C-alpha positions in Angstrom: 27.8 -11.3 15.1 27.6 -8.9 18.0 24.1 -7.9 18.8 24.7 -4.1 18.5 26.5 -4.5 15.1 23.6 -6.6 13.8 21.1 -4.0 14.7 23.0 -0.9 13.5 21.9 -1.1 9.8 18.2 -1.4 10.7 18.3 1.3 13.4 20.2 3.7 11.1 17.5 3.3 8.4 14.7 4.1 11.0 16.6 7.0 12.4 17.6 8.6 9.1 14.2 8.1 7.5 12.4 9.7 10.4 14.8 12.6 10.6 15.0 13.3 6.8 11.9 11.6 5.4 14.1 10.4 2.6 13.1 6.8 2.4 15.2 5.4 -0.5 18.5 7.1 0.6 17.8 5.9 4.1 17.6 2.2 3.0 20.7 2.6 0.8 22.6 4.1 3.8 21.6 1.1 6.0 22.6 -1.3 3.3 26.0 0.3 2.9 26.6 0.3 6.6 25.6 -3.4 6.8 27.9 -4.3 3.9 30.7 -2.4 5.5 30.2 -4.3 8.8 30.0 -7.7 7.0 33.1 -6.9 5.1 34.9 -6.3 8.4 35.6 -2.6 7.5 37.2 -3.2 4.1 35.7 -0.5 1.9 36.3 -2.3 -1.4 34.9 -5.6 -0.2 32.0 -3.7 1.2 31.3 -2.2 -2.2 31.4 -5.6 -3.8 28.9 -6.9 -1.2 26.6 -3.9 -1.6 26.5 -4.5 -5.4 26.0 -8.3 -5.0 23.0 -7.7 -2.6 21.4 -5.4 -5.1 21.9 -7.6 -8.1 21.0 -10.7 -6.2 17.7 -9.1 -5.2 16.6 -8.0 -8.6 17.8 -10.9 -10.7 15.9 -13.5 -8.7 13.1 -14.8 -11.0 10.3 -14.5 -8.4 11.4 -11.0 -7.5 11.7 -9.9 -11.1 8.1 -11.0 -11.7 6.9 -8.6 -8.9 8.9 -5.7 -10.4 7.5 -6.2 -13.8 4.0 -6.5 -12.4 4.4 -3.2 -10.5 5.6 -1.3 -13.5 2.9 -2.9 -15.7 0.1 -2.2 -13.2 1.2 1.4 -12.9 1.1 1.7 -16.7 -2.4 0.1 -16.8 -3.8 2.5 -14.2 -2.5 5.5 -16.3 -3.8 4.2 -19.6 -7.3 3.7 -17.9 -7.4 7.5 -17.6 -7.5 8.0 -21.4 -10.6 6.0 -22.2 -13.4 8.3 -21.0 -14.7 5.7 -18.5 -14.4 7.9 -15.4 -16.3 10.9 -17.0 -18.9 8.4 -18.3 -19.4 7.1 -14.8 -19.5 10.7 -13.4 -22.2 11.7 -15.9 -24.2 8.6 -15.1 -24.0 9.1 -11.3 -24.4 12.9 -11.4 -27.6 12.6 -13.3 -29.2 10.3 -10.7 -27.9 11.6 -7.4 -29.2 14.9 -6.1 -28.7 15.0 -2.3 -25.8 15.6 -0.1 -25.8 12.0 1.1 -25.9 10.8 -2.5 -22.6 12.6 -3.0 -21.1 10.7 -0.2 -22.7 7.5 -1.5 -21.1 8.0 -4.9 -17.7 7.4 -3.3 -18.8 3.8 -2.6 -20.5 3.4 -6.0 -17.2 4.1 -7.8 -15.2 1.7 -5.6 -15.8 -1.5 -7.6 -14.4 0.3 -10.7 -11.4 1.9 -9.1 -10.1 -0.4 -6.3 -7.1 -1.5 -8.3 -4.9 1.4 -7.0 -5.4 3.7 -4.0 -4.4 6.9 -5.8 -6.4 6.1 -8.8 -9.5 5.5 -6.6 -8.9 8.8 -4.6 -8.7 10.9 -7.8 -11.7 9.2 -9.5 -13.9 9.3 -6.4 -13.0 12.9 -5.8 -13.9 14.0 -9.4 -17.2 12.2 -9.4 -18.4 13.0 -5.9 -17.3 16.6 -6.1 -19.6 17.1 -9.1 -22.6 15.9 -7.1 -21.6 17.8 -4.0 -21.3 21.1 -5.7 -25.0 21.1 -6.6 -26.1 20.3 -3.0 -23.7 22.6 -1.1 -22.7 19.8 1.2 -19.6 19.6 3.3 -16.3 19.2 1.4 -14.5 18.3 4.7 -16.9 15.4 5.3 -16.6 14.2 1.7 -12.8 14.4 1.9 -12.8 12.3 5.1 -15.1 9.7 3.5 -12.9 9.4 0.4 -9.7 9.2 2.5 -10.8 6.8 5.1 -12.7 4.5 2.7 -9.4 4.1 0.8 -8.4 1.9 3.7 -10.6 -0.7 2.1 -8.0 -1.4 -0.5 -5.4 -3.1 1.8 -8.4 -5.3 2.9 -9.1 -6.5 -0.7 -7.1 -9.7 -1.4 -6.8 -9.5 -5.2 -6.1 -7.3 -8.2 -4.5 -4.3 -6.4 -1.1 -2.8 -6.3 -0.9 -3.6 -2.6 -1.1 -7.4 -3.4 2.0 -7.4 -5.6 4.0 -5.3 -3.3 3.2 -7.2 -0.1 3.6 -10.6 -1.7 7.0 -9.4 -3.0 8.0 -8.5 0.6 6.7 -11.7 2.2 8.0 -14.3 -0.3 11.7 -14.0 0.4 11.2 -13.5 4.1 9.1 -16.6 4.5 11.8 -18.6 2.6 14.5 -17.2 4.8 12.5 -18.2 7.9 11.6 -21.6 6.6 7.9 -20.9 6.9 5.8 -23.3 4.7 2.7 -21.0 4.5 2.3 -19.4 1.1 2.6 -15.5 1.1 -0.9 -15.1 -0.3 -2.4 -17.4 2.3 -0.7 -15.5 5.0 -1.9 -12.2 3.6 -5.5 -13.4 3.5 -5.2 -14.7 7.1 -3.9 -11.3 8.3 -6.7 -9.2 6.9 -9.1 -9.6 9.9 -6.2 -8.4 12.1 -5.7 -5.1 10.3 -7.7 -3.4 13.0 -6.8 0.2 12.1 -7.9 -0.1 8.4 -11.1 -1.9 9.5 -12.0 0.9 12.0 -11.3 3.7 9.5 -13.6 2.0 6.9 -16.3 1.7 9.5 -15.9 5.4 10.4 -16.3 6.2 6.7 -19.5 4.1 6.5 -20.8 5.9 9.6 -20.2 9.3 8.1 -21.8 8.3 4.8 -25.1 6.9 6.2 -25.7 8.9 9.4 -26.0 12.6 10.3 -23.6 12.4 13.2 -21.6 15.5 13.7 -17.8 15.4 13.1 -15.7 14.4 16.0 -13.8 17.2 17.6 -11.9 15.4 20.3 -9.2 18.0 20.2 -7.6 20.6 18.0 -3.8 20.0 17.5 -1.8 22.4 19.6 1.1 22.1 17.2 1.6 23.0 13.6 2.0 19.8 11.6 4.9 19.4 9.3 4.2 21.0 5.9 3.8 18.5 3.1 6.4 20.4 1.1 9.0 19.0 3.5 8.2 15.4 2.8 8.1 13.0 0.0 4.9 14.4 -1.6 3.9 17.9 -2.2 0.7 19.8 -3.0 2.1 20.7 -6.4 2.5 17.0 -7.1 -1.1 16.3 -6.1 -2.3 19.2 -8.2 -0.5 17.7 -11.1 -2.2 14.4 -10.7 -5.8 15.3 -9.8 -7.2 15.5 -13.3 -7.6 12.9 -16.1 -6.4 13.6 -19.6 -9.2 11.7 -21.3 -8.8 11.2 -25.1 -12.3 9.8 -25.8 -15.9 10.8 -25.3 -17.5 9.4 -22.1 -17.7 5.6 -22.5 -18.4 3.5 -19.5 -17.6 0.4 -21.5 -13.9 1.5 -21.6 -13.7 1.2 -17.9 -15.9 -1.9 -17.2 -14.4 -4.2 -19.9 -10.8 -3.9 -18.9 -11.8 -4.2 -15.2 -13.8 -7.4 -15.9 -10.9 -8.7 -17.9 -8.5 -8.1 -15.1 -10.6 -9.8 -12.5 -11.8 -12.8 -14.5 -8.3 -13.5 -16.0 -6.8 -13.3 -12.5 -9.2 -15.8 -11.1 -8.7 -18.2 -14.0 -4.9 -17.9 -13.9 -4.8 -18.5 -10.1 -7.0 -21.6 -10.6 -4.9 -22.8 -13.5 -1.7 -22.5 -11.6 -3.1 -24.2 -8.5 -4.4 -27.1 -10.5 -1.1 -27.5 -12.5 0.7 -27.7 -9.2 -1.4 -30.6 -7.9 -4.4 -28.9 -6.3 -7.5 -31.0 -6.4 -9.8 -29.0 -4.1 -10.5 -25.3 -3.8 -8.3 -25.0 -0.6 -5.4 -26.9 -2.2 -5.7 -24.8 -5.4 -5.5 -21.6 -3.3 -2.5 -22.9 -1.4 -0.5 -24.2 -4.4 -1.3 -21.4 -6.8 1.5 -19.2 -8.1 -0.1 -15.8 -7.3 2.9 -13.6 -8.4 2.9 -15.1 -11.9 -0.9 -15.1 -12.1 -1.1 -11.4 -11.2 1.6 -10.5 -13.7 -0.1 -12.4 -16.5 -3.5 -11.0 -15.7 -2.0 -7.5 -15.9 -0.3 -8.3 -19.3 -3.6 -9.6 -20.7 -5.6 -6.6 -19.4 -3.0 -4.1 -20.6 -2.9 -5.7 -24.1 -6.7 -5.7 -24.4 -7.0 -2.1 -23.1 -4.4 -0.8 -25.6 -6.0 -2.6 -28.5 -9.5 -1.4 -27.4 -8.3 2.2 -27.3 -6.4 2.0 -30.5 -9.5 0.8 -32.3 -11.2 3.9 -30.9 -8.6 6.2 -32.5 -6.5 7.0 -29.4 -3.0 7.5 -30.9 -0.2 5.1 -30.2 1.9 8.1 -29.1 -0.7 8.9 -26.3 -0.8 5.3 -25.2 3.0 5.1 -25.2 3.2 8.3 -23.1 0.6 7.0 -20.6 2.4 3.6 -20.4 5.7 5.1 -19.5 4.2 7.8 -17.2 2.3 5.2 -15.2 5.3 2.9 -15.0 7.6 5.7 -13.9 5.1 6.6 -11.1 5.8 3.1 -9.7 9.5 3.6 -9.7 9.6 4.7 -6.0 7.9 1.5 -4.7 9.9 -0.6 -7.1 13.1 0.9 -5.7 11.9 0.5 -2.2 11.0 -3.2 -2.6 14.3 -3.9 -4.4 16.3 -2.4 -1.6 14.1 -4.2 0.9 15.0 -7.5 -0.8 18.7 -6.5 -0.7 18.3 -5.8 3.1 16.8 -9.3 3.5 20.0 -10.8 2.0 22.1 -8.6 4.2 20.1 -9.5 7.3 20.6 -13.1 6.6 24.4 -12.6 6.5 24.4 -10.5 9.7 22.2 -13.0 11.5 19.7 -10.2 12.0 16.7 -12.4 12.3 18.3 -14.5 15.1 19.5 -11.4 16.9 16.2 -9.6 16.9 14.2 -12.7 17.7 16.5 -13.5 20.7 16.4 -9.8 21.8 12.6 -9.6 21.9 12.3 -13.1 23.4 14.7 -12.2 26.2 13.3 -8.8 27.3 9.6 -8.7 26.2 6.6 -10.9 26.9 5.4 -12.6 23.7 1.9 -11.3 24.4 3.0 -7.7 23.9 4.6 -8.2 20.5 1.5 -7.4 18.3 0.9 -4.2 20.3 4.5 -3.1 20.1 4.9 -3.7 16.4 1.7 -1.8 15.7 2.8 1.2 17.8 6.3 1.2 16.3 5.1 0.9 12.7 2.2 3.3 13.2 4.4 6.1 14.7 7.0 5.6 12.0 4.5 5.7 9.1 3.0 8.9 10.5 6.4 10.5 10.7 7.5 9.5 7.2 4.1 9.5 5.5 4.6 6.2 3.6 2.9 2.9 4.3 5.0 1.0 1.7 8.3 2.2 3.2 7.1 1.3 6.7 6.1 -2.2 5.7 9.6 -2.7 4.1 11.2 -1.5 7.3 9.3 -3.4 9.9 8.1 -6.7 8.3 11.6 -8.4 8.5 12.0 -7.9 12.2 8.3 -8.5 13.0 8.1 -11.8 11.1 11.4 -13.1 12.3 10.4 -12.3 15.9 7.0 -13.9 15.5 8.5 -17.1 14.1 11.1 -17.4 16.9 8.6 -16.5 19.6 6.0 -18.8 18.1 3.5 -15.9 18.0 0.4 -15.9 15.8 2.0 -15.0 12.4 -1.2 -13.5 10.7 -1.7 -11.4 13.8 1.8 -9.9 13.7 1.5 -9.3 9.9 -1.9 -7.6 10.5 -0.4 -5.4 13.2 2.4 -4.1 10.9 0.0 -3.7 8.0 -2.3 -1.6 10.3 0.6 0.5 11.6 1.8 1.2 8.1 -1.7 2.3 7.0 -1.7 5.1 9.6 0.6 7.2 7.4 -1.6 6.9 4.4 -4.6 8.0 6.5 -3.7 10.9 8.8 -0.2 12.0 8.1 0.3 15.4 6.6 3.0 13.8 4.5 0.8 10.9 3.3 -0.1 10.7 -0.4 -3.8 10.0 0.1 -4.5 13.1 2.3 -2.6 15.3 -0.1 -4.4 13.9 -3.2 -7.8 14.1 -1.5 -7.3 17.7 -0.4 -6.0 18.7 -3.8 -8.8 17.1 -5.7 -11.5 18.8 -3.6 -9.6 22.1 -3.3 -9.3 22.2 0.4 -6.1 22.9 2.5 -4.2 19.8 3.3 -3.7 20.7 7.0 -7.5 21.4 7.4 -8.2 18.0 6.0 -5.7 16.4 8.5 -7.3 18.2 11.4 -10.7 16.9 10.4 -9.4 13.3 10.1 -7.1 13.3 13.1 -9.7 12.7 15.8 -11.1 9.6 13.9 -7.6 8.4 13.2 -6.6 8.8 16.8 -9.7 6.9 18.0 -9.1 4.2 15.5 -5.4 4.0 16.6 -6.4 3.6 20.2 -9.1 1.0 19.5 -6.6 -1.0 17.3 -3.9 -0.8 20.1 -6.4 -2.2 22.6 -7.3 -4.9 20.1 -3.7 -6.0 19.7 -3.1 -5.9 23.4 -6.1 -8.2 23.9 -5.3 -10.4 20.9 -1.8 -10.9 22.1 -3.1 -12.6 25.3 -6.0 -14.4 23.7 -4.6 -15.8 20.5 
């Protein structure tokens, strides 16, 4: 396959998504172009190929497990909102915290109860910390930054989050295609220390929480950022999401019990699957475990217990059903993105995309620069489109295939793409987290972006320097 033809589908996805910020149509377009090229310009054969790539991606058993998990986890996060646990925690915290710093501290106190999903954490943290801050007349801008940047902690947590299911779903077929024996979960854990951008943003959040340092004002943007209404997310959407429709009186038990069930069942199921596959030590169990199935089963157990718990407390089955489908439907965009990404992996195999990109990078670029280049490319793209999940789907195939062919540190490359994708969720005016934070605290989205941008720029620069150094040292 000609080098140019092999790159056209991927390049068309990047170009169209940056120009339009329509992620799903962009991937569909790239998939259609690739199928047309593979079918040697026969339209009907191309249509057959297009359909076979889609059906092949979603009917694979391992892939189906990921899709069901994402839907179920979204449903579970939405059902959590009915139980009164968030308001109970807010009442508990608000009664004991009375200073401006305590409002910032409450963001961290709520994290162990809300780390399952980034948006869930942002909304819950905003509601609780805002109640404390209003009594102290503290800085909403500072609080918004702490909530936003501390959310970068979630990609660094290696269990029981929506990120885990999504990333493992992307990694698994890629590693199989590339004949890499490392398990997706092991690779993900190994990559966490190399997510320099997220680590720096979390450190900045800690600094702003526990010190009186003045906000950075490295520069004020001379341009007018793109309005969120033009992107995938809008202020109206955030406004719609930033309250909880709780059906019960404040009961902390309704938050803690399901959360403990989720974590404990996940650890047990991981251990059980690892032992059943021949693991005799902790390291072997972690290597052999079937994480995808364990996460799905833990979600099913927790979802079933939570529904039963709420039914006993007189929440109507209709309300639970409504929350179940509402939460699942909210996960449809990432479900569609990951399904199309799997289809692109099948297409990439047929177009010899992995060999083409690997040879291209190996021929023209020093191996030491690959971590830096993938971080810069994914970071700029995620800022422009405002979606970390879409960025990971776009860049992981080429990054991992290049790393394997060039024999570059695989966790380092994965960490660089994970870090680059996180930029959009942190400082892009189209990112979901900035929009949700600003809406929850009732501040303009663009004011929030201007406050965060100096820190994000500094973190971006430090991370870039880190990848440049790591490329030569590791």
